[in-house]
N, C-alpha and C positions, 0 to 999 in steps of 0.2 A: 173320518173326518171327527166325529166325538173322540177317537182314540188320539189324535193329533192334538186337539184341545186342551186335554188330558195331560197328556206330554207336554206342552206349554206350560199349564198352568204349573207343573210339578218341578219345571227346571225354572223358572222365574221365583217360585217358592225358595227353590235352594238357594239359588243368587242370592235372594234377600237375607235368607238364613246367616251364609257365609259372610257377605257384608254388614251383618249386625254385629254379628262375632268376631269380625276385625275391628269393629268400631269399638267394641265391650273392652277390647284386649289393649287397645291404644288408651283408651280413657284408664283402665287400671295402672299401666304403665306411667302415665301423667300422674297420678294419685301418686301411687309408690315414689318417683321421682320426687316432686314438689314433698310430700312428707320428710324424706331423708334430708331434703336440702334446709327444712324449717324444723328439725329436730324433733319430729313426732313419729310415734310408732307405725309403721304402714298397715299394718293389720287391722288399728281401731279405723283409719281413715278408710282403708276398703270396706269395714264392715258398717259405718255410718255412710259409706256411699250407698252402697248395697240395699241396706234398709231405706234410706230417702227417696232413691231414683231408679234401683236395679240396674246402674251406671247410665242411665238414660238423659243427656242433657237435655231434650226434649220435652223431658218431667214439668209438668206444672200444677200446682194445686189450689185449691179451691180458695185459699187464703191469700194467694198472688205469691207462694214462692216458687223459685224457678230454679231448673238445671240441676245438674248430676248431687249438690249437696243442698239443694233447695233452700237456696237464699233469699231471702226479702230483698229486693233490690234495694229498699232505705238503709238497708245492713250495709250491703257490699258498699254503695255510696259512702258510708261514715268511715267504711275502711280503704276508700280512694279507689274502689275497684268496679268492674260492670258485672252484675249478675249474670246479664245473658251471655257472655264471653265465655267460652268452654274454659281456658287456662284460668282468667281473672274468677270464676266459681270454685273451680276445685283449690284456687291457693286461699281465695277468700272461708271456704269450707274449712279447709284445717285451720286457717288462723282464729276462726270464730272459736272452733274447741279446744285450740291452744290457751287461748284466752280465758276460756270457761275454765279450762284445767287449773291455770294459773290463780284464777280468784276463788276456785273450792278448793283444790288439792287433792281431790281424786277423780278418776275416772267415771264413777256412777252420776256423783253428784255434777260432773262436767257435761253428762251426756244429759241428765236432766234439765238443766239449764239449757241447754241445746234447743231441746222437744219443747222446754214448757218456759222458757226464758229465764234470766238470771232472778230477777223480779219475783217470782214467785218460790225458787229454792231459798231466798233469802226471808221471803214470807214465813215458809215454814222452818224458820228458825236451821238454815244449812242443812236441810233435808230432801229427801226425793219428796217431791209434792206426792200428793193421795189422789192422782189420776192415772184412769186404766189407763188411758192412752201413752200417757210418760212411761209407766211399769213396764207396759207391754213393749217400746223403742228399748227403752234399757236392757230388757231381757234378751229381746232378739238379736241386738248387737253384740252385749257379751257373750251369747252362744257363737255368735259367728267369729266374733272375736279368738275365742279359745280355741275355737277349730282352726282358724288360720294359724296360731300360734303352734298348733301341734303339727298341721299339714299346710306349710305356708303356698300360697297362692303364685303361680308360676312369674309373675310379674314381679312377686317378693324374689325370688330365687333369682331372676335373670339380673336384678338389680344390684346381687352381691358378688355376681360373679366377678373374676377380676377379669380387666380389659387385656385382651392380648395386644400387643404394637407390634407391627409388620417390624420385622428384622430387615436392615440393609446389609445385603452379603459386603461382605469386604472386598474393595477392588485389587484386581490382580495385580501382581508386580510387574512393573513395564519390563519387557526385554530389555538386557542389556545392549548398549548403543554399540552396533559392528562398525569399527574403525576401519577402513581400507589403508593400507601404506601407499606411499606414492613410491614407484620405484625410484632405486636410486639416481638415474638416468634417463632423461626425457631426451627424444630427438625430434626435432622440428625441421622441416622440410622447408626451404624460401621459394623465390620464383628463379633465384640464379642458379637453383639445384645446388648451392653450397650447403650442405648441411652444418647446423649447428649446433654442438651440443652444450648442455647446460647439468650442470650439476646442480641437483637439488637437494637440500636437506631434508626427510619426511617430519621432521619434528615441526615445520615450519608451515604446515596444513592441518586443519581440520575438517572434520564434516559432522 
C-alpha cells in the first residue's frame, strides 16, 4: 500500500513537472514572437521575464506587480492593456522596456528604469540609482542576456528557422483522348427486313 502511494505521488509529480515545462516553453515562445514583432531583442526580453517571474504568469509581488513581466495593473492600463492577461502582460512588459530604452538610450539605464522607475533614473542625472536591488537586477539580467547571446534559447532558435511550406505536386497530364472511328458503312435492319445502307463520313462524329 505504501509503495503504491509513493508511486502515485511520483507519477503526479512527474506529470506536474512536464506540464510546467510545457507552459514555460509556451511562454518563452510567446515572448520571442512578440519581441520580434515589436523590434526588441528576444534575448533581453527573455532575461527580464526570467528575472521578474521565472516565466510564471501566476507570480505576484508584495507591491502589487503581476504576471510574467511583473507589471503594475495601473501601468498596463495606461498602455491600454490588461496585466492579468498573459498575452497583454508579455506585450506590456516588452513595450515598457522599449519605451525606457527610447527614453534613456542604453540597456542598463532602461533596466534601471524598469526596476526603479524612470523618475529615479532622472533624479540621479540619468545614471543607475544607487539602490542595491536595482544593481542586482541589472547585473542578473545582463549576465543572463550575455549567456543567451552566446547560447540562444531553443525558443529563439525556433523563431529564426525558415518555415517550410508544403509543395503541391504538379498535376498529372491528362491522358490523350481516344477517338473512335466510325465504320465507313453502318448497316441498320428494319421491320420489313429490308436492309438500309447509310454512307457515313467519320469526320461528322466526335466522342
